[in-house]
N, C-alpha and C positions, 0 to 999 in steps of 0.2 A: 455302673452300667446305665444306659439310657432306659427310660421307662417305656412300656409298650405304647404303641400308637393309641391316641385318644385318652390316655390315662393322665398325663401330666396336668396339673392345675397350677397356674402361675397367676399371682395377684400383682397387677401393675398399678402404680400410683404416680400421677403427674401433679406437680405443684409449681405454679408460677408466682413468684413474689412481686411486690410492688416495683422492684427494679428490673423486672423482666428476666430474672434468673430462673431457669427451668431446672427442677430437680425431678429425676425419674428413679423410682425404686421398683425392682422386680423381685418377687419372693416366691420360691418354689414351696407350695403348701405341704408337700409330702416330706421334704427334707429340712424345711425352714431355712434353707440357704437364701441369702439375700445379696443382691447387687445394686449398687447405686451409681448414678452419674449426675453430675451437675454441669449445666451448660450456661456459661456466663457471657458468651459473645453476643454482640448485637446482630440481629437478623435483618435490621433495616425496616422492620414492620412497626407500624404505629400502634398505639394502645387499642384502638378500635378493632384492628385486625387481630391482635393477640386475644382480645376478649371474645371475638367471634370463634377463633380457633378453640378456646377453652370451652365455650358452649357446645361446639360441635363434638369435642372429645367427650364431654359429659353425656351428651345425647347418645353417642355411640356406646359408651360404657353401660348406659341404662339398657340399650337394646341387647348388648351382650349378656347382661344378667338375666334377661327374659328368655334366653335360649336354653 
């Protein structure tokens, strides 16, 4: 059954390797169920753009932790 509104806690991890492969993991902290996805296709973005996206994601994650 779905958890009540506001109760679910999901930990999401993003990892981009040197080859531009993105791995995303989402884990429900209550049930320890985990889902993974790996994205290997090229987005056409250069390294600078990908690095900026990583920094933005890290900044947003830090803001989320403060809430």
